[in-house]
C-alpha positions in Angstrom: 84.9 115.3 90.0 84.6 118.2 92.4 87.2 120.0 94.6 86.3 122.3 97.4 87.6 123.3 100.8 85.8 123.3 104.1 84.7 126.5 105.8 88.1 127.0 107.5 89.9 126.3 104.3 92.2 123.7 105.9 90.6 120.5 104.6 90.3 119.7 100.8 87.2 117.7 99.9 87.4 115.6 96.7 84.0 114.3 95.5 84.1 111.5 93.0 81.2 110.4 90.8 80.6 107.5 88.5 83.0 104.6 87.9 86.3 105.2 89.8 89.5 103.2 89.2 93.0 103.5 90.5 93.8 105.7 87.5 91.0 108.1 88.3 92.1 108.4 91.9 95.8 109.0 90.9 94.8 111.5 88.2 92.8 113.4 90.8 95.9 113.5 93.1 98.0 114.7 90.1 95.4 117.4 89.4 95.5 118.5 93.1 99.3 118.7 93.0 99.7 120.4 89.7 97.0 123.0 90.6 98.3 123.6 94.1 95.0 122.8 95.7 96.8 121.8 98.9 98.6 124.5 100.8 100.6 124.5 104.0 97.4 125.5 105.8 95.7 122.2 104.9 95.6 119.5 107.5 93.7 116.9 105.6 91.9 115.6 102.5 88.6 113.9 102.5 87.7 111.8 99.5 84.0 111.2 99.0 83.2 108.0 97.1 79.5 107.8 98.0 78.3 108.4 94.4 80.7 106.0 92.8 81.2 102.5 91.6 84.6 101.7 93.0 86.7 99.4 90.9 89.9 99.1 93.0 91.6 95.7 93.6 93.8 94.5 96.4 96.8 94.5 94.0 96.4 98.3 93.7 97.8 98.9 97.1 101.3 98.9 95.8 100.4 101.5 93.2 99.1 103.8 96.0 102.2 103.0 98.1 104.5 104.1 95.3 102.5 107.2 94.6 102.5 108.3 98.2 106.2 107.5 98.5 107.0 109.6 95.4 105.1 112.5 96.9 106.0 112.1 100.6 106.6 115.8 101.1 103.0 116.5 100.3 101.4 113.5 102.2 103.6 113.2 105.4 101.7 115.8 107.4 98.2 115.3 105.9 95.4 113.2 107.4 93.5 111.3 104.7 89.9 110.1 105.0 87.5 108.3 102.7 83.7 108.4 102.8 82.2 105.2 101.3 78.6 103.9 101.6 78.6 100.7 103.6 77.5 98.5 100.6 80.5 99.8 98.7 83.3 98.6 101.0 85.7 97.5 98.3 88.3 100.2 99.0 88.5 99.4 102.8 88.8 95.7 102.0 91.7 96.4 99.7 93.5 98.0 102.6 92.3 95.7 105.3 95.3 93.4 105.3 97.8 95.7 103.8 99.6 98.3 105.9 101.9 100.8 104.5 103.5 103.8 106.2 103.4 107.2 104.5 
């Protein structure tokens, strides 16, 4: 797991490696929050999953919904993006038919 900011310092980039589960993703968010890696200057977070084996199921959407709702003050102004290699499209498929508003 690697955390860095872009050149302007307004986008946090989280790079995941290895097997990634819902718990790993949520633990990463908890680390970001507890270590104040997102400031008022940040406009977004990019999560890079290109070097992972994503093990996220459709049922996990509710877990993410709850986490985002519990941390709405952090997420309400942030843009979130995921980078995933095309053969590894499990995460987008999880969210394909599920819409939730942050």
